[in-house]
Every structure is written in structure tokens, then in C-alpha cells.
N, C-alpha and C positions, 0 to 999 in steps of 0.2 A: 281453318289455321290462318292467324293473323298474320301479314308479312309486314315486318316495322321497316319503315322508310330508313333509308342511308344517311346519316347526317351530311350535309353540306359542310365541307371544309372553307376555311376562308383564308385569306390573306390581306396581307399589309404592303402597299409598295411605299418604301421610302428612296425621294432623288434629291440626289448631290449633283453639284455641278451646275451646268449649262441649259437653255432651254432646248437645245436639242435632245439630253438627257428625259426631259420632260415629255416629250413626244414620244420617245421609246418607251416612256413606263407607262402611258395612256395605251400604247399599242399594248403592250404586254397586258395591260389591263383588262384591255378590249378579249385578248385571246382567252384568258384566265375564266373570264366571265361568261363568255359563249361555253366554255366546257363545265359550267357549273358551280365554281368557284363564288363565295361572296366576296366582295370586295368591302375592307375597314379599313378606317384613317388609322386607330390607334394599333399601332405593333403588338401590344399586350393584348391583345383583344382577338388577336390573330393566330388559328395554328401556325402559319410560315410568314416570316418577314425576311421581304427579298430587299435588299439593300441595292439599288441602280447607282455603284460608285463613279466617280471622278477622277480622271489619274492625268489632270492635265501639267499641274505643278506639284513643286513639293508640299506644300500645304493644303492642296486639294486631296494628295492623297492620305495624306495624316487624317484631315477631316473624315475620310471614306472609311480608315480603319478604326478610330474613335467611333463611328457610327455603327459599325458592325459589331465593336466589340460591346457598345450599348444595348444594343437589341439581343446578342448573347446573354447578357445578364439577365433578360428577361425569361428565360428557360426555368421553368422549376418557379419556387417560391409563389405559388397560387395563382403565376400569370397562364394563359391560355396559351401561350407560345411555345411551339417545341422544336421549332428549327429555322435558321437563320441562314439564306442562300444569297451571296454575293454575286452580282451581275454588272455588267455596265463596263465602262472603260478602264477602270482598275482591273476586273477582273479581265478583260480580255487581252491587256497589255503583258499581265502578269501570270495569271494563270495558276499552274502546278507551283510557281514560285509563291504565290500571295497563299497557298492553301498551306504549304507548308508551314508558313510562317504564323498562319492564322487558323490552327484548330478549332477555335471555337466556331468557325463558318463550318454549316454542315455540309456545304457545296460551294464550289468557284466554278460559275458557268460562264461561258463567251457566248456572244451573238451568235453562232450556229445553232447555239440552243435553244434560242427564243421560242421558234415553232414549236418546237416539244414540250415547252414549259411545264404544262399542264400534268404530265407522265412523268418529266422529273421529279415535280413537288409532291407528285402521291407516291411515286417512289421512297421517297426521302421520309415523310411520313409514316411509310408503311415500313421502317425499318432499312429501307436498302441505300446501298451508296452510289452517288452517280461520279464517275470519272472528272477529276480536275480537267479544264480546257488546259490544252497544249496550246501556246501562243504560237501564231505564224508572222510573216509580214503581209499585212493585207494587200499592199499594193500590188504584191505579184498573184492575185487570186483572177484580177481580168487582164485582158490585153493592152499594151502598152498605150496604143491610137486608141485615143477617146471613141473615135466613130466606132468602133468594135465590140463597144462593151455593153450595146444594150442587146444584143444578141446572146448575150455569156450571162448578163446580171440575172439573171434568175436562178441562175444554180448558186448565186454568192449569197448570204445574207446580209440583209442591207436595213438593216432597225428604223422602223419608223417610215418606211417607204408601202406599208398596206400589204404584203405578200401576204395571200389568203394560204399557203400552203401548209396541210397539216390541219386546217380548220374544219369542224363539222361540217358536212355539205359540199365541201369543197373538192375539185378534180384530182388535186395535188399540182398543180399551175397555179402558179401567181396569175391573178384576175389584174388584167391590166389591157390598154390599148391596144389595137394589132399595130405591126410594127411600122406597116406605112401610113397609121393614122395620126401625123403630126399635125393636122389643122386643129383647131381649138375653137371654133365655130360652134354655135349648135348646143344643145343639151347633151348631158352625158345620158348615154341609155339606162332607162329606169331597172335594168339588169345586170348593171354594173359600172364600172366596177365598185367593188367591195370595199365597202368602210370598217377596218377593224381598228376601233377605237374604243374606249371608254373616259370620260373627264372624271378627274380625279379631283377637280376644285368646283368654285362656283364662279371662278372671276370671270368680267366681261370679256377678255382678250384669252387667244391660246396660240400656242406656238403653233405652225404649219410647217414641216418640213418639205422643202423642195430639191434637196438634191444631199447626196451624203458624200465625205471623204474629200479629197485634196490632192492637184498634181504638183503643189508647189513642193519646192526642197527647202525651206528657210531653216538656218542652219539651228535656230534654237527650239525647233518644232517635231516633236514624236507623233505627234496625231495621225500625221498619214499611216506610220507605221501600224497602225492599230485601227483606225478607219477606213483605213485601204482608197485604193484611184477614186477619181472624182466618178460620180454618177448622176446623172440627172432624173429626179421621177417624171414620168411621162404627167404632161400638162392635164390629160382626162383623170387621172388619180387624183392632185392635187385639187381638179374642180370638185371633185365627188366628196373630197372631206371636208372643203371650204364650204360645199353647200350642207353637210352634215354639222359642222361647226355653227352654222346660221341659225339649224335647227334647236340646237341645243342653246341658246341666249347668249352665241358669240356676239358683241358687236366689233371687236378687232382683230383681226387678225397679222399675227406677228411673223414674217416668211424667215425660216433659219435654213441655216446649212453650215457648211464650213468654208465655203467659198460662193456667195450667190453671183458673182459677176461672171461666174463660168457656165450657169444654168445654161443650156440647150447648145454647149458644144459638142456633146455626144451623140444629141439628136439631129445633128447636122445644120444646127439654126442657133447661132451666137446672140441671137437678137430675140429667141422666145420671150425672154421675162418681159420684154418691153410690150408683147403681144398679150401676156398672160396678165398683166395686172387689170385693164381693164374690163378681164372678163372675172377676176377675184371682186371689183370694187361694185360688179353687178351682181352678185349673188344676195338673195333675200336676208336680210337680216343684219347684214356686215356692212358697217357704216364707213370702217378705215381698215386701210391695209399698209403694213411695216414693214419695209424690206431691212434686212439687217446682213451684216459684213460683207461690204466691199472692199473687193482689193483696189487701193489708189494705181497700180499698174494696168488693172483692167477695166477702170468704168471707161464707156463709152458715152460718146455725146448723146447717143439716142437714147442710152439709159438715162443718162440726165433729164433730157429731154419728157421722157414719158413718165419719170417721177415726179417734175415740176408739173406737169400739163396735165395728167390724169387724174378727174376728180375723186376723190376717196382714197388717192395715195397720200399719206401724210408727209409734210415737210422734216423727213427725218434723215440724216445720213450717217451710218455706222462705219466710221471708214480707218481700216487698218494701217495707221502710219507706223508705230512700233519706236521709229527716230525719228530724226530728220537729217544727220550729217551723212552725205553721199557717199565717203568712203567708209564707214560704217555698215550703211547700209546696205553697200556691196557686201561687207565681208559676213554680213548676216545672210548673202544669199538673196538680196531685195535690190528692190530699183526704187527711185527717187530723190528728191533733195529738197531742202527748205524750199527753194526757188520755185518747183514745179510741185510741190505740195500747196503754198501759197496759191499759185496759177490756179488749181484744180479747186481751192477753195473759194475763189474769187467765182469760176465757173457758178457754182452751186450757188452762189449767192446772188448772181445774176439773174438767172432763173428763179430764185425762189429764195427773196429777201430773208423770211421770217425763219429759215430752216434752223435746225437743231442738229449738230453735229458732235458725236464723241468718237472717242478713239481710245487706242492703249498706248503706250510706251515701254520698252524694257531698257533699263538703264544696269549699269555694270556689265555688258557684254563683254567677252573677252577681246582687250587690245583699246576698249573706250580710254580716249584723251579725254584730258579736261577740254581739248578743244572741241571735242566733238559733243561733249555735255555740253557748252557754251552755245554750241548750232543748235541743240535742242531748246534749250532755254529761249533762243532768239527766234526760234518757230513757233513755239508756245506763248510768245508773247503777243507775236504778230495776228495768229492765226483766229484767235478769240472764240476759242472753241467750248461747247456748253457742257461736257462732260471729258474728263480723262481718266482712265486706270493706268494705274502707275504700277510698273512690277519690278523687281529686283530679278535680276540674272542668275538662274542656275542650273546646272550642268542636268540635262535628260538624258537618260540613259539612249543610247544607239542613235544620238543627234550627230551634226558634224561639229558643232559646237564644242561636244564632251570632249574633243582634242586637238582642239584651237590653243594654241601659245599665248601668251600675254593676262593670264587668270587675273582678276582683281581680289585682293582680299576682300573677306566676308564683310570687316569693318567700313572699307571702302565705301563697298556696293552699298551697305545699310546707309551708309551717312548720303549717299548720291541719291537714296531713291527717298530720304528725308528732305533733302534740298528740292528735288523736283516736286513733290508730293505740298509742300508748302508753297510752292510759284503756283501748282495749280489748284491750290484751295484759292489762293488770292487771284485769280484769271478768272476762275470759274463763277466766283462769287461776285465780281464786277460784271460778267458776262450775264448773269441772271439780274442785276440791277437794271442793263441795259436794256429789257422786256419790260418795267414797271411802266403802265402806261399801253400794252399789246392788248389788244383784243385778242381771245383763246377760245378754244372750243375743248372744255373739260370732259374726259370721259370719267365718270365716278366710278369707283372702286371700294369706299371703304366708308362707311358712315360709325364714326366712333361715338359710342354710346355715353362713355365718361364724358367727354372734352364736347360732344355737339359738333366737333368737326367732320368734314365733309370731305375727303382726298379722293383727289383724282390725278389724271396727267393730261396735260395739255398734248396736242397733236405732235408737238416735238420732241416730247420728252416719252423716251423708252421705256419698257417695264423693266420695274422691281431695282434697277442701279440706276438710273438717270433722273431723280429728284422726283419730287411732286408737285403739284400744286393742290392748297388748301383752299377750298372754298369760305368765304366768310359771310354766313348769310347775316342780314339784317331783322331782326326780332321783330322791329318795330314795326317794319312795312309788310303789309299783308298783301302779296300779289302773287301770278304765277311764278314769277322769278325769283322770288324770296321763298319760296316754297321748298320743303326739305326735298332732293330729288332722291329717287332709286338707286342703288347701285345698277350700273347698267346704260344709265340716262348719260347723255351728251348735253354739256350745260355752258351756254355761251357766256363769258365771263369777261372782266378788264382786269390788269395785274394788277395789285397796289401796294405791292411790297413784297419781299426777299426773306427767306432764312438760309443763308448759306446758299447751297443750289437752288433750293426750293422758291416755290411762288406763291406767293398770295394772293387772291383773286375775289372778286367780290361779282357774282352775277350779274349780268347786263339786262 
């Protein structure tokens, strides 16, 4: 008797939002692949489409819902797609409410479901139903004291931390460094930690999660409520994943978290990031390490020194200012002022004159006055930032800002966003022009077959949102410097022009 093989089922993961979500998607992909699923790029060619949603601001929520509806439209009509599942921040934050309002989704699953995702998807494809996620305030799942959290963290789902629970061959406990193994010298044993990840793209850079959650209570932000209290990943886990990424054609590591400046506080060493950086830059195959999301009130001199003086750590500072008016910052439950922020930027540039500095600002927060806005404009004019994201305030469910008085009309917020955006575009264009003549090392990311352009990023340019560097090759000159580089090459060049915040450079 011939026994027919059970056909393998396929899954497509669609990621919205930030690079932290990208890490979570690749961990989910690693789990599913290890349990026999085929990973495909096109949702129309997958049995099930898993949409990793974003729930950060109103527009991100709309984009996530649109993506779910678009995927749902693929069901039937000759496509292979039979089910659509919502995961990620929007699903975690709203759970049952999202499921009730979006019956097109076959399931809405929270972070606690990630370890059993294969079983859940199999059940759905077999005609079963999985109960929708019931949201909770994830800040309450771990002890209030940071130093007590690591002992409890194994019992809490932390997407992107590589928890091996429920994986084939796992004992049911997370594979991590021992509780007292806080030193990071020496290699990680070949027996562990285990890396649970599958790359979903061929980019020469990859995000690497160093922590999850946030202990800050910014009045405009709901992220801590659905991402939870701050938890650092163990150095051994981070280094193991860095080595794995280096073996999979990654040249640049992009360290991500909700708050990188808090790294190590729950491990008993607030200076642990400074010690980890040289270990990461020493990983075989890794040429560049980039740190993201620094809280200005938590940036220590030692961290600035380590970032500036560790070979391989790029001169890139992603600093979350949000505003510059001291009274308004206090109302936002944040710290700082125009003077203190400019002093911080001066200390950054004293150590790293070529530093690239990016930030985000919120305008239209309740109670914002014209004087507050003028203070922000004065700061931006003096700061000479490379990139600034400008957001208009909107109420977020469950935040302190939602209950504040002094709400501004929507048209006023829109006008202020336009006003600050216009200023930012002028200032960042000027900042890019100041870089003409600088020598840069460009990580090649894309070769445009139609235009012949080679597109990449200088060391001070972050991925996706911070502009690119376009390499102009001289076809009349035949030399190693002008040969067409490959994706993943790092090309020395000189900046010869700009296009907005993008740079144009010639290989040197």
C-alpha cells in the first residue's frame, strides 16, 4: 500500500510598523519553518496570511486594518489563500474588540499565542476556531522592581527574545544564559542559546532586538500597556543571534528596543550596553553596529564614549526628543529643555563630529501654545539634525493625554504639522548640503537595473527612513573603485551632491 505524503502547508508573513515588528515576524517565521511550514513571500500563494499589525498611532492602525482587508480579499477567487490571521501590536492591544469589528480575520491572536502559532494555524485551516485574544495591561505581568523581572520573564511572552518554549526538541523552558552568567567575555557554547529566526528578506542589514517594553509613562504613548514593562535580553542570547545573522549575509546589525538606554538595568548593570558593543562588532561577518532609540534623559557619558570610540559602531544617534519646550515636556511626562538638548547634541558632536542625528517631534499636544511651538522651532533651527519625523498629536486609548484639557482643534494641529514639516524639510536639506565633500563608507543595498544607480547608506544614515546615498559610477574609468559593487559591499566614497536628505557620492 502506498502512503501519500501529507502536503506541506504554506504561510506568508506581512509586517507593518517598526523594525521591532520585523524581528517578531522573523521569529514567528523561524518557529513555523521549524514545524514544517513553507514560507512564501506572496500572500496569494500561501494557505494562510499572517498580518503582523502596528498599533502605534491612528494612521498605523488604519494601515493595519487595510492590510487585513486586502489579505482577506484573496480568499477564494482562485487564490490559494484560505485564512487570514491578525497578530502584532494592534491585535495585542485590542484583541476581541478588533475581532468583533473585523470578521474578515479568521483569528486575532496576541503575543501569548506566538509559541503555539503552528498549532493555531493548523487548527484554523482544519476548520476550527481559536478564541480571540483578551487584552491585558502587560505592565502588570512582571514585578515593579526591574531587578526582580528576569526571574519571572520566562513565564511572560516576549516576542523577538528567542524563547524556545514549545519548539520541537525543546524541554519547554527558554534556552538562555544562567541567571548568574552576566559576563559577556568568551564564546557562546555550541549547545546554546538556540536561535529561533528565519530571514524574510535578503537585505545586508538586520534588526536585532536587545530588549522589550518600556518603564516610562509618557502621557501620549500607549506602547507600555501592550508591550509591557522593560525587559533586557541576556547578552548570550543577543550574541548568539548576532553570530547567526553574520552567517546569513548580514553586514550591519541594527539594535532595536523601545528604550535602548535602559538596557541592563534589570540585569544589575546599567553599563552593560557599553560592554556589549565591542562584542557585537567582533562577530564574524559584521562590519557595522547601529544603536537605535535613545532616551535623552537616560543617555550617560559612558554610553556616548562607547558609541564614539568602539570601532564598528557607526556614528548614528537616534534620540527621542519629542518636543523642546520645557513646560510642555513636563506635561508630556518627559524631561529636558531646548538648552539641555542642545548641550547633549554638543557632547555628541564633540566625540563624533560626523554624527548623524535623527529624532521625532509631536506637535499639537494638549495645552501647546504658540510660545511652546516657537521654542520647538528655535531648537530645531539650532540643532542641525539630519532627519526629523513630525507627528500631529492624536488621543491614544488609555493614555494620560486622552484625559487632559487644552485639546487643540484638528485644523490647528494640521496647520502646525505643516508649519514644522516645512521648517524641517528646509533644515534637513541644508544639513545634507553641509556634508558635500565628506568621505563616507556606503553599505550597498540595491542595484537599480533600470537607472544603473547603486543605492546604499552611509554610516550615519539609518535604514528605511533616514535617506540614502546614491553612488554615481564613472563608466569612462575602469578601476576597482568604479566597478559595479554588489549588494552587501561597503564602498568608500566622497559626497558630491544632494537630493533633499539623500546624498549623491562618487566612489573614491
